[in-house]
All heavy atoms as TSV, in Angstrom:
chain	resi	resn	atom	element	x	y	z
A	1	MET	N	N	-20.315	19.313	-2.163
A	1	MET	CA	C	-21.321	20.023	-2.846
A	1	MET	C	C	-20.791	21.346	-3.359
A	1	MET	O	O	-19.941	21.951	-2.739
A	1	MET	CB	C	-22.496	20.342	-1.896
A	1	MET	CG	C	-23.532	19.267	-1.758
A	1	MET	SD	S	-24.942	19.883	-0.885
A	1	MET	CE	C	-25.007	18.696	0.428
A	2	GLU	N	N	-21.332	21.764	-4.461
A	2	GLU	CA	C	-20.924	23.067	-4.999
A	2	GLU	C	C	-21.716	24.173	-4.287
A	2	GLU	O	O	-22.702	23.938	-3.617
A	2	GLU	CB	C	-21.153	23.086	-6.484
A	2	GLU	CG	C	-20.303	22.091	-7.255
A	2	GLU	CD	C	-20.503	22.167	-8.739
A	2	GLU	OE1	O	-21.047	23.169	-9.220
A	2	GLU	OE2	O	-20.101	21.198	-9.416
A	3	THR	N	N	-21.237	25.406	-4.484
A	3	THR	CA	C	-21.831	26.575	-3.830
A	3	THR	C	C	-23.341	26.684	-4.116
A	3	THR	O	O	-24.142	26.867	-3.197
A	3	THR	CB	C	-21.112	27.849	-4.217
A	3	THR	OG1	O	-19.724	27.708	-3.931
A	3	THR	CG2	C	-21.657	29.041	-3.437
A	4	GLY	N	N	-23.745	26.495	-5.374
A	4	GLY	CA	C	-25.164	26.624	-5.711
A	4	GLY	C	C	-25.978	25.548	-5.015
A	4	GLY	O	O	-27.105	25.826	-4.559
A	5	GLU	N	N	-25.449	24.349	-4.937
A	5	GLU	CA	C	-26.161	23.267	-4.267
A	5	GLU	C	C	-26.254	23.538	-2.762
A	5	GLU	O	O	-27.287	23.285	-2.148
A	5	GLU	CB	C	-25.449	21.955	-4.502
A	5	GLU	CG	C	-25.503	21.454	-5.913
A	5	GLU	CD	C	-24.664	20.190	-6.126
A	5	GLU	OE1	O	-24.127	19.654	-5.177
A	5	GLU	OE2	O	-24.622	19.734	-7.280
A	6	ASN	N	N	-25.195	24.088	-2.178
A	6	ASN	CA	C	-25.226	24.439	-0.740
A	6	ASN	C	C	-26.314	25.450	-0.455
A	6	ASN	O	O	-27.039	25.339	0.528
A	6	ASN	CB	C	-23.870	24.966	-0.274
A	6	ASN	CG	C	-22.821	23.892	-0.148
A	6	ASN	OD1	O	-23.112	22.704	-0.049
A	6	ASN	ND2	N	-21.569	24.295	-0.143
A	7	GLU	N	N	-26.395	26.468	-1.308
A	7	GLU	CA	C	-27.402	27.514	-1.113
A	7	GLU	C	C	-28.790	26.929	-1.261
A	7	GLU	O	O	-29.689	27.272	-0.507
A	7	GLU	CB	C	-27.135	28.637	-2.099
A	7	GLU	CG	C	-25.909	29.441	-1.812
A	7	GLU	CD	C	-25.631	30.493	-2.870
A	7	GLU	OE1	O	-26.434	30.688	-3.788
A	7	GLU	OE2	O	-24.575	31.162	-2.720
A	8	SER	N	N	-28.979	26.006	-2.224
A	8	SER	CA	C	-30.275	25.387	-2.408
A	8	SER	C	C	-30.703	24.590	-1.191
A	8	SER	O	O	-31.837	24.678	-0.707
A	8	SER	CB	C	-30.242	24.500	-3.639
A	8	SER	OG	O	-31.464	23.809	-3.787
A	9	VAL	N	N	-29.776	23.797	-0.649
A	9	VAL	CA	C	-30.059	22.970	0.537
A	9	VAL	C	C	-30.344	23.936	1.718
A	9	VAL	O	O	-31.294	23.725	2.470
A	9	VAL	CB	C	-28.879	22.042	0.859
A	9	VAL	CG1	C	-29.080	21.399	2.238
A	9	VAL	CG2	C	-28.753	20.989	-0.206
A	10	GLU	N	N	-29.549	24.976	1.854
A	10	GLU	CA	C	-29.747	25.897	2.991
A	10	GLU	C	C	-31.086	26.594	2.853
A	10	GLU	O	O	-31.808	26.738	3.838
A	10	GLU	CB	C	-28.612	26.921	3.001
A	10	GLU	CG	C	-28.693	27.876	4.177
A	10	GLU	CD	C	-27.526	28.851	4.254
A	10	GLU	OE1	O	-26.536	28.596	3.595
A	10	GLU	OE2	O	-27.676	29.867	4.936
A	11	ASN	N	N	-31.438	27.017	1.640
A	11	ASN	CA	C	-32.741	27.693	1.439
A	11	ASN	C	C	-33.893	26.740	1.798
A	11	ASN	O	O	-34.889	27.190	2.416
A	11	ASN	CB	C	-32.893	28.195	0.023
A	11	ASN	CG	C	-31.955	29.382	-0.244
A	11	ASN	OD1	O	-31.542	30.109	0.670
A	11	ASN	ND2	N	-31.595	29.594	-1.520
A	12	LYS	N	N	-33.786	25.511	1.393
A	12	LYS	CA	C	-34.863	24.535	1.688
A	12	LYS	C	C	-34.924	24.278	3.195
A	12	LYS	O	O	-36.012	24.155	3.768
A	12	LYS	CB	C	-34.615	23.221	0.954
A	12	LYS	CG	C	-34.836	23.364	-0.550
A	12	LYS	CD	C	-34.563	22.103	-1.311
A	12	LYS	CE	C	-34.773	22.342	-2.810
A	12	LYS	NZ	N	-34.435	21.195	-3.611
A	13	PHE	N	N	-33.752	24.208	3.835
A	13	PHE	CA	C	-33.718	24.035	5.298
A	13	PHE	C	C	-34.429	25.192	5.991
A	13	PHE	O	O	-35.198	24.986	6.963
A	13	PHE	CB	C	-32.288	23.876	5.768
A	13	PHE	CG	C	-32.185	23.674	7.270
A	13	PHE	CD1	C	-32.426	22.443	7.822
A	13	PHE	CD2	C	-31.800	24.716	8.107
A	13	PHE	CE1	C	-32.296	22.236	9.180
A	13	PHE	CE2	C	-31.683	24.533	9.463
A	13	PHE	CZ	C	-31.932	23.273	10.014
A	14	LEU	N	N	-34.165	26.403	5.528
A	14	LEU	CA	C	-34.759	27.594	6.136
A	14	LEU	C	C	-36.268	27.641	6.026
A	14	LEU	O	O	-36.959	28.280	6.798
A	14	LEU	CB	C	-34.130	28.862	5.558
A	14	LEU	CG	C	-32.664	29.072	5.920
A	14	LEU	CD1	C	-32.091	30.288	5.136
A	14	LEU	CD2	C	-32.452	29.215	7.394
A	15	LEU	N	N	-36.811	26.929	5.013
A	15	LEU	CA	C	-38.270	26.898	4.810
A	15	LEU	C	C	-38.969	25.908	5.772
A	15	LEU	O	O	-40.203	25.965	5.932
A	15	LEU	CB	C	-38.576	26.492	3.359
A	15	LEU	CG	C	-38.151	27.463	2.279
A	15	LEU	CD1	C	-38.397	26.866	0.901
A	15	LEU	CD2	C	-38.892	28.799	2.440
A	16	LEU	N	N	-38.224	25.060	6.425
A	16	LEU	CA	C	-38.822	24.078	7.319
A	16	LEU	C	C	-39.328	24.723	8.575
A	16	LEU	O	O	-38.893	25.801	8.996
A	16	LEU	CB	C	-37.779	23.008	7.679
A	16	LEU	CG	C	-37.232	22.141	6.530
A	16	LEU	CD1	C	-36.092	21.277	7.041
A	16	LEU	CD2	C	-38.332	21.358	5.894
A	17	SER	N	N	-40.222	24.013	9.252
A	17	SER	CA	C	-40.722	24.515	10.541
A	17	SER	C	C	-39.620	24.341	11.608
A	17	SER	O	O	-38.655	23.606	11.412
A	17	SER	CB	C	-41.966	23.706	10.975
A	17	SER	OG	O	-41.582	22.352	11.291
A	18	VAL	N	N	-39.839	25.030	12.705
A	18	VAL	CA	C	-38.860	24.954	13.810
A	18	VAL	C	C	-38.688	23.489	14.297
A	18	VAL	O	O	-37.592	23.040	14.555
A	18	VAL	CB	C	-39.319	25.845	14.993
A	18	VAL	CG1	C	-38.410	25.678	16.201
A	18	VAL	CG2	C	-39.313	27.311	14.538
A	19	GLU	N	N	-39.817	22.756	14.370
A	19	GLU	CA	C	-39.759	21.360	14.845
A	19	GLU	C	C	-38.985	20.502	13.852
A	19	GLU	O	O	-38.198	19.642	14.295
A	19	GLU	CB	C	-41.200	20.787	15.011
A	19	GLU	CG	C	-41.995	21.471	16.102
A	19	GLU	CD	C	-42.655	22.800	15.658
A	19	GLU	OE1	O	-42.721	23.080	14.444
A	19	GLU	OE2	O	-43.106	23.560	16.562
A	20	GLU	N	N	-39.179	20.709	12.567
A	20	GLU	CA	C	-38.444	19.911	11.578
A	20	GLU	C	C	-36.926	20.211	11.597
A	20	GLU	O	O	-36.127	19.331	11.523
A	20	GLU	CB	C	-39.012	20.181	10.185
A	20	GLU	CG	C	-40.404	19.597	9.964
A	20	GLU	CD	C	-41.045	20.066	8.639
A	20	GLU	OE1	O	-40.886	21.266	8.287
A	20	GLU	OE2	O	-41.634	19.198	8.004
A	21	LYS	N	N	-36.627	21.493	11.774
A	21	LYS	CA	C	-35.204	21.869	11.869
A	21	LYS	C	C	-34.569	21.240	13.107
A	21	LYS	O	O	-33.465	20.677	13.033
A	21	LYS	CB	C	-35.062	23.405	11.974
A	21	LYS	CG	C	-35.367	24.130	10.690
A	21	LYS	CD	C	-35.259	25.624	10.930
A	21	LYS	CE	C	-35.802	26.422	9.785
A	21	LYS	NZ	N	-35.854	27.832	10.091
A	22	ALA	N	N	-35.269	21.280	14.220
A	22	ALA	CA	C	-34.762	20.722	15.463
A	22	ALA	C	C	-34.553	19.204	15.322
A	22	ALA	O	O	-33.544	18.670	15.782
A	22	ALA	CB	C	-35.693	21.000	16.630
A	23	SER	N	N	-35.456	18.548	14.641
A	23	SER	CA	C	-35.384	17.103	14.423
A	23	SER	C	C	-34.171	16.762	13.582
A	23	SER	O	O	-33.409	15.833	13.912
A	23	SER	CB	C	-36.632	16.568	13.793
A	23	SER	OG	O	-36.544	15.217	13.490
A	24	ILE	N	N	-33.946	17.479	12.518
A	24	ILE	CA	C	-32.794	17.259	11.636
A	24	ILE	C	C	-31.506	17.470	12.367
A	24	ILE	O	O	-30.581	16.656	12.299
A	24	ILE	CB	C	-32.872	18.176	10.359
A	24	ILE	CG1	C	-34.015	17.693	9.482
A	24	ILE	CG2	C	-31.544	18.178	9.639
A	24	ILE	CD1	C	-34.320	18.651	8.369
A	25	ILE	N	N	-31.412	18.550	13.169
A	25	ILE	CA	C	-30.232	18.855	13.907
A	25	ILE	C	C	-29.973	17.780	14.976
A	25	ILE	O	O	-28.851	17.317	15.167
A	25	ILE	CB	C	-30.324	20.271	14.536
A	25	ILE	CG1	C	-30.244	21.310	13.417
A	25	ILE	CG2	C	-29.199	20.511	15.554
A	25	ILE	CD1	C	-30.559	22.717	13.845
A	26	SER	N	N	-31.034	17.350	15.638
A	26	SER	CA	C	-30.922	16.309	16.660
A	26	SER	C	C	-30.371	15.033	16.092
A	26	SER	O	O	-29.496	14.382	16.675
A	26	SER	CB	C	-32.282	16.111	17.311
A	26	SER	OG	O	-32.234	15.032	18.239
A	27	HIS	N	N	-30.890	14.635	14.937
A	27	HIS	CA	C	-30.394	13.409	14.305
A	27	HIS	C	C	-28.927	13.566	13.895
A	27	HIS	O	O	-28.135	12.623	14.013
A	27	HIS	CB	C	-31.239	13.038	13.074
A	27	HIS	CG	C	-32.547	12.424	13.441
A	27	HIS	ND1	N	-33.645	13.164	13.787
A	27	HIS	CD2	C	-32.924	11.138	13.525
A	27	HIS	CE1	C	-34.647	12.379	14.065
A	27	HIS	NE2	N	-34.259	11.097	13.914
A	28	GLY	N	N	-28.579	14.711	13.398
A	28	GLY	CA	C	-27.182	14.964	12.975
A	28	GLY	C	C	-26.231	14.884	14.164
A	28	GLY	O	O	-25.156	14.315	14.092
A	29	VAL	N	N	-26.632	15.447	15.264
A	29	VAL	CA	C	-25.836	15.424	16.496
A	29	VAL	C	C	-25.632	13.965	16.963
A	29	VAL	O	O	-24.533	13.584	17.344
A	29	VAL	CB	C	-26.454	16.283	17.593
A	29	VAL	CG1	C	-25.816	16.021	18.955
A	29	VAL	CG2	C	-26.371	17.789	17.244
A	30	ALA	N	N	-26.740	13.216	16.918
A	30	ALA	CA	C	-26.628	11.786	17.338
A	30	ALA	C	C	-25.621	11.013	16.485
A	30	ALA	O	O	-24.853	10.227	16.979
A	30	ALA	CB	C	-28.009	11.141	17.287
A	31	LEU	N	N	-25.688	11.263	15.159
A	31	LEU	CA	C	-24.729	10.590	14.284
A	31	LEU	C	C	-23.308	11.001	14.576
A	31	LEU	O	O	-22.399	10.161	14.605
A	31	LEU	CB	C	-25.097	10.900	12.806
A	31	LEU	CG	C	-26.384	10.271	12.300
A	31	LEU	CD1	C	-26.716	10.817	10.914
A	31	LEU	CD2	C	-26.315	8.779	12.280
A	32	ARG	N	N	-23.075	12.298	14.735
A	32	ARG	CA	C	-21.716	12.806	15.013
A	32	ARG	C	C	-21.201	12.273	16.371
A	32	ARG	O	O	-20.069	11.875	16.513
A	32	ARG	CB	C	-21.699	14.324	15.016
A	32	ARG	CG	C	-21.911	14.953	13.666
A	32	ARG	CD	C	-20.845	14.569	12.695
A	32	ARG	NE	N	-19.516	14.926	13.124
A	32	ARG	CZ	C	-18.580	15.439	12.428
A	32	ARG	NH1	N	-18.753	15.636	11.163
A	32	ARG	NH2	N	-17.422	15.743	12.961
A	33	PHE	N	N	-22.111	12.236	17.373
A	33	PHE	CA	C	-21.703	11.776	18.701
A	33	PHE	C	C	-21.277	10.328	18.650
A	33	PHE	O	O	-20.269	9.953	19.245
A	33	PHE	CB	C	-22.875	11.952	19.689
A	33	PHE	CG	C	-22.511	11.640	21.121
A	33	PHE	CD1	C	-21.603	12.424	21.814
A	33	PHE	CD2	C	-23.063	10.536	21.725
A	33	PHE	CE1	C	-21.280	12.103	23.096
A	33	PHE	CE2	C	-22.740	10.243	23.030
A	33	PHE	CZ	C	-21.843	11.007	23.716
A	34	SER	N	N	-21.987	9.539	17.881
A	34	SER	CA	C	-21.647	8.116	17.746
A	34	SER	C	C	-20.279	7.975	17.088
A	34	SER	O	O	-19.427	7.163	17.504
A	34	SER	CB	C	-22.694	7.406	16.857
A	34	SER	OG	O	-22.301	6.088	16.622
A	35	GLU	N	N	-20.014	8.797	16.060
A	35	GLU	CA	C	-18.714	8.772	15.403
A	35	GLU	C	C	-17.605	9.163	16.340
A	35	GLU	O	O	-16.524	8.577	16.361
A	35	GLU	CB	C	-18.778	9.733	14.212
A	35	GLU	CG	C	-17.458	9.867	13.419
A	35	GLU	CD	C	-17.559	10.916	12.344
A	35	GLU	OE1	O	-18.653	11.144	11.789
A	35	GLU	OE2	O	-16.535	11.521	12.014
A	36	TRP	N	N	-17.837	10.213	17.134
A	36	TRP	CA	C	-16.806	10.654	18.082
A	36	TRP	C	C	-16.561	9.620	19.153
A	36	TRP	O	O	-15.408	9.448	19.601
A	36	TRP	CB	C	-17.251	11.977	18.737
A	36	TRP	CG	C	-17.311	13.132	17.808
A	36	TRP	CD1	C	-16.601	13.303	16.653
A	36	TRP	CD2	C	-18.131	14.282	17.910
A	36	TRP	NE1	N	-16.903	14.491	16.052
A	36	TRP	CE2	C	-17.864	15.111	16.817
A	36	TRP	CE3	C	-19.087	14.708	18.830
A	36	TRP	CZ2	C	-18.513	16.339	16.607
A	36	TRP	CZ3	C	-19.746	15.903	18.638
A	36	TRP	CH2	C	-19.440	16.692	17.548
A	37	LYS	N	N	-17.586	8.882	19.627
A	37	LYS	CA	C	-17.354	7.857	20.609
A	37	LYS	C	C	-16.485	6.717	20.005
A	37	LYS	O	O	-15.590	6.217	20.698
A	37	LYS	CB	C	-18.712	7.288	21.058
A	37	LYS	CG	C	-19.380	8.163	22.051
A	37	LYS	CD	C	-20.754	7.731	22.498
A	37	LYS	CE	C	-21.029	6.300	22.589
A	37	LYS	NZ	N	-22.355	5.945	23.094
A	38	LYS	N	N	-16.697	6.379	18.720
A	38	LYS	CA	C	-15.895	5.365	18.104
A	38	LYS	C	C	-14.442	5.831	17.996
A	38	LYS	O	O	-13.511	5.060	18.217
A	38	LYS	CB	C	-16.412	5.063	16.678
A	38	LYS	CG	C	-17.741	4.299	16.680
A	38	LYS	CD	C	-18.205	4.123	15.261
A	38	LYS	CE	C	-19.629	3.687	15.191
A	38	LYS	NZ	N	-20.128	3.596	13.845
A	39	ARG	N	N	-14.260	7.112	17.610
A	39	ARG	CA	C	-12.882	7.616	17.497
A	39	ARG	C	C	-12.162	7.653	18.865
A	39	ARG	O	O	-10.978	7.368	18.987
A	39	ARG	CB	C	-12.912	9.025	16.869
A	39	ARG	CG	C	-13.357	9.001	15.391
A	39	ARG	CD	C	-13.426	10.352	14.794
A	39	ARG	NE	N	-12.091	10.898	14.680
A	39	ARG	CZ	C	-11.868	12.127	14.259
A	39	ARG	NH1	N	-12.850	12.887	13.857
A	39	ARG	NH2	N	-10.622	12.558	14.185
A	40	LEU	N	N	-12.934	8.000	19.893
A	40	LEU	CA	C	-12.346	8.047	21.248
A	40	LEU	C	C	-11.955	6.651	21.685
A	40	LEU	O	O	-10.867	6.436	22.216
A	40	LEU	CB	C	-13.350	8.632	22.266
A	40	LEU	CG	C	-12.897	8.589	23.705
A	40	LEU	CD1	C	-11.631	9.409	23.929
A	40	LEU	CD2	C	-14.040	9.110	24.616
A	41	PHE	N	N	-12.812	5.652	21.420
A	41	PHE	CA	C	-12.502	4.279	21.753
A	41	PHE	C	C	-11.208	3.820	21.058
A	41	PHE	O	O	-10.319	3.206	21.660
A	41	PHE	CB	C	-13.679	3.370	21.380
A	41	PHE	CG	C	-13.369	1.902	21.608
A	41	PHE	CD1	C	-13.447	1.372	22.894
A	41	PHE	CD2	C	-13.013	1.067	20.576
A	41	PHE	CE1	C	-13.154	0.021	23.130
A	41	PHE	CE2	C	-12.755	-0.271	20.804
A	41	PHE	CZ	C	-12.830	-0.777	22.050
A	42	LEU	N	N	-11.095	4.136	19.785
A	42	LEU	CA	C	-9.904	3.767	19.013
A	42	LEU	C	C	-8.670	4.453	19.547
A	42	LEU	O	O	-7.607	3.781	19.766
A	42	LEU	CB	C	-10.084	4.111	17.547
A	42	LEU	CG	C	-8.896	3.787	16.625
A	42	LEU	CD1	C	-8.599	2.303	16.609
A	42	LEU	CD2	C	-9.193	4.295	15.200
A	43	ALA	N	N	-8.764	5.720	19.865
A	43	ALA	CA	C	-7.605	6.430	20.451
A	43	ALA	C	C	-7.219	5.860	21.774
A	43	ALA	O	O	-6.016	5.652	22.049
A	43	ALA	CB	C	-7.949	7.946	20.587
A	44	GLU	N	N	-8.176	5.586	22.638
A	44	GLU	CA	C	-7.857	5.020	23.952
A	44	GLU	C	C	-7.218	3.628	23.802
A	44	GLU	O	O	-6.313	3.265	24.544
A	44	GLU	CB	C	-9.116	4.964	24.821
A	44	GLU	CG	C	-9.600	6.265	25.263
A	44	GLU	CD	C	-10.911	6.255	25.995
A	44	GLU	OE1	O	-11.676	5.287	25.804
A	44	GLU	OE2	O	-11.163	7.181	26.806
A	45	SER	N	N	-7.696	2.838	22.831
A	45	SER	CA	C	-7.126	1.539	22.576
A	45	SER	C	C	-5.686	1.631	22.152
A	45	SER	O	O	-4.821	0.861	22.600
A	45	SER	CB	C	-7.917	0.794	21.501
A	45	SER	OG	O	-9.222	0.566	21.916
A	46	LYS	N	N	-5.372	2.605	21.281
A	46	LYS	CA	C	-3.998	2.800	20.844
A	46	LYS	C	C	-3.099	3.241	21.961
A	46	LYS	O	O	-1.935	2.804	22.073
A	46	LYS	CB	C	-3.962	3.831	19.695
A	46	LYS	CG	C	-4.534	3.268	18.416
A	46	LYS	CD	C	-4.421	4.278	17.287
A	46	LYS	CE	C	-4.921	3.655	16.014
A	46	LYS	NZ	N	-4.729	4.554	14.855
A	47	VAL	N	N	-3.623	4.079	22.874
A	47	VAL	CA	C	-2.843	4.554	24.011
A	47	VAL	C	C	-2.561	3.317	24.943
A	47	VAL	O	O	-1.423	3.145	25.400
A	47	VAL	CB	C	-3.537	5.655	24.777
A	47	VAL	CG1	C	-2.878	5.927	26.149
A	47	VAL	CG2	C	-3.593	6.937	23.982
A	48	ARG	N	N	-3.557	2.522	25.205
A	48	ARG	CA	C	-3.374	1.303	26.040
A	48	ARG	C	C	-2.348	0.384	25.421
A	48	ARG	O	O	-1.468	-0.133	26.123
A	48	ARG	CB	C	-4.690	0.595	26.277
A	48	ARG	CG	C	-5.558	1.186	27.353
A	48	ARG	CD	C	-6.705	0.290	27.730
A	48	ARG	NE	N	-7.623	-0.003	26.615
A	48	ARG	CZ	C	-8.614	0.772	26.240
A	48	ARG	NH1	N	-8.839	1.885	26.896
A	48	ARG	NH2	N	-9.375	0.416	25.215
A	49	PHE	N	N	-2.409	0.153	24.099
A	49	PHE	CA	C	-1.456	-0.682	23.446
A	49	PHE	C	C	-0.020	-0.124	23.608
A	49	PHE	O	O	0.913	-0.880	23.902
A	49	PHE	CB	C	-1.807	-0.795	21.962
A	49	PHE	CG	C	-0.790	-1.560	21.163
A	49	PHE	CD1	C	-0.766	-2.938	21.182
A	49	PHE	CD2	C	0.156	-0.898	20.380
A	49	PHE	CE1	C	0.207	-3.664	20.415
A	49	PHE	CE2	C	1.111	-1.565	19.662
A	49	PHE	CZ	C	1.139	-2.984	19.685
A	50	PHE	N	N	0.143	1.166	23.403
A	50	PHE	CA	C	1.430	1.788	23.550
A	50	PHE	C	C	1.959	1.625	25.000
A	50	PHE	O	O	3.140	1.320	25.188
A	50	PHE	CB	C	1.325	3.308	23.211
A	50	PHE	CG	C	2.604	4.054	23.359
A	50	PHE	CD1	C	3.505	4.149	22.329
A	50	PHE	CD2	C	2.915	4.696	24.560
A	50	PHE	CE1	C	4.719	4.847	22.471
A	50	PHE	CE2	C	4.067	5.393	24.726
A	50	PHE	CZ	C	4.991	5.472	23.676
A	51	GLU	N	N	1.092	1.877	25.945
A	51	GLU	CA	C	1.493	1.801	27.353
A	51	GLU	C	C	1.946	0.348	27.673
A	51	GLU	O	O	2.926	0.138	28.371
A	51	GLU	CB	C	0.322	2.168	28.287
A	51	GLU	CG	C	0.048	3.673	28.260
A	51	GLU	CD	C	-1.146	4.026	29.112
A	51	GLU	OE1	O	-2.081	3.211	29.268
A	51	GLU	OE2	O	-1.187	5.195	29.586
A	52	GLU	N	N	1.198	-0.649	27.233
A	52	GLU	CA	C	1.520	-2.023	27.527
A	52	GLU	C	C	2.832	-2.452	26.773
A	52	GLU	O	O	3.675	-3.115	27.346
A	52	GLU	CB	C	0.397	-2.951	27.103
A	52	GLU	CG	C	-0.810	-2.810	27.991
A	52	GLU	CD	C	-2.025	-3.561	27.476
A	52	GLU	OE1	O	-1.901	-4.321	26.482
A	52	GLU	OE2	O	-3.110	-3.397	28.064
A	53	LYS	N	N	2.970	-1.988	25.522
A	53	LYS	CA	C	4.156	-2.354	24.736
A	53	LYS	C	C	5.438	-1.785	25.355
A	53	LYS	O	O	6.445	-2.480	25.410
A	53	LYS	CB	C	3.979	-1.842	23.327
A	53	LYS	CG	C	5.161	-2.220	22.379
A	53	LYS	CD	C	4.871	-1.767	20.992
A	53	LYS	CE	C	6.069	-2.166	20.065
A	53	LYS	NZ	N	5.791	-1.779	18.654
A	54	TYR	N	N	5.383	-0.530	25.794
A	54	TYR	CA	C	6.585	0.117	26.304
A	54	TYR	C	C	6.615	0.227	27.820
A	54	TYR	O	O	7.514	0.841	28.362
A	54	TYR	CB	C	6.740	1.503	25.669
A	54	TYR	CG	C	6.925	1.400	24.150
A	54	TYR	CD1	C	5.918	1.673	23.266
A	54	TYR	CD2	C	8.156	1.005	23.645
A	54	TYR	CE1	C	6.093	1.598	21.916
A	54	TYR	CE2	C	8.347	0.900	22.281
A	54	TYR	CZ	C	7.337	1.190	21.417
A	54	TYR	OH	O	7.510	1.077	20.062
A	55	ASN	N	N	5.625	-0.381	28.504
A	55	ASN	CA	C	5.590	-0.400	29.933
A	55	ASN	C	C	5.717	1.013	30.546
A	55	ASN	O	O	6.508	1.262	31.444
A	55	ASN	CB	C	6.631	-1.337	30.520
A	55	ASN	CG	C	6.353	-1.723	31.936
A	55	ASN	OD1	O	5.188	-1.684	32.359
A	55	ASN	ND2	N	7.384	-1.987	32.720
A	56	VAL	N	N	4.930	1.920	30.029
A	56	VAL	CA	C	4.862	3.289	30.470
A	56	VAL	C	C	3.421	3.695	30.646
A	56	VAL	O	O	2.498	3.047	30.240
A	56	VAL	CB	C	5.533	4.235	29.490
A	56	VAL	CG1	C	7.006	3.961	29.298
A	56	VAL	CG2	C	4.859	4.252	28.160
A	57	THR	N	N	3.251	4.850	31.337
A	57	THR	CA	C	1.943	5.446	31.456
A	57	THR	C	C	1.935	6.749	30.669
A	57	THR	O	O	2.664	7.686	31.027
A	57	THR	CB	C	1.616	5.748	32.922
A	57	THR	OG1	O	1.670	4.491	33.657
A	57	THR	CG2	C	0.238	6.334	33.084
A	58	ALA	N	N	1.203	6.797	29.614
A	58	ALA	CA	C	1.150	7.975	28.734
A	58	ALA	C	C	0.313	9.092	29.331
A	58	ALA	O	O	0.595	10.254	29.182
A	58	ALA	CB	C	0.643	7.571	27.359
A	59	ILE	N	N	-0.737	8.685	30.029
A	59	ILE	CA	C	-1.662	9.694	30.602
A	59	ILE	C	C	-1.835	9.348	32.078
A	59	ILE	O	O	-2.211	8.241	32.442
A	59	ILE	CB	C	-3.027	9.659	29.916
A	59	ILE	CG1	C	-2.837	9.999	28.412
A	59	ILE	CG2	C	-3.956	10.682	30.528
A	59	ILE	CD1	C	-4.097	9.775	27.611
A	60	SER	N	N	-1.577	10.334	32.934
A	60	SER	CA	C	-1.749	10.101	34.359
A	60	SER	C	C	-3.235	10.138	34.714
A	60	SER	O	O	-3.983	10.978	34.218
A	60	SER	CB	C	-1.011	11.138	35.204
A	60	SER	OG	O	-1.536	12.422	34.983
A	61	GLN	N	N	-3.670	9.199	35.473
A	61	GLN	CA	C	-5.088	9.094	35.888
A	61	GLN	C	C	-5.262	9.762	37.226
A	61	GLN	O	O	-4.551	9.468	38.161
A	61	GLN	CB	C	-5.479	7.629	35.942
A	61	GLN	CG	C	-5.127	6.885	34.692
A	61	GLN	CD	C	-6.366	6.263	34.046
A	61	GLN	OE1	O	-7.371	6.156	34.709
A	61	GLN	NE2	N	-6.234	5.861	32.800
A	62	SER	N	N	-6.198	10.670	37.325
A	62	SER	CA	C	-6.474	11.397	38.584
A	62	SER	C	C	-7.467	10.697	39.419
A	62	SER	O	O	-8.387	10.144	39.008
A	62	SER	CB	C	-6.959	12.798	38.293
A	62	SER	OG	O	-6.094	13.497	37.450
């Protein structure tokens, strides 16, 4: 988005009620959390593959 568009979206967001803002933020967090869980799963899978391929332990488990 361009600067003018960002300001327009931000101004509209600021006009919302507290409940509406909280709802939007909550949904955004849920989407990001889901994305982060997928990325963590992929990273852990790659580490396991590396460990099995080279018969090493990349990360010590406590």
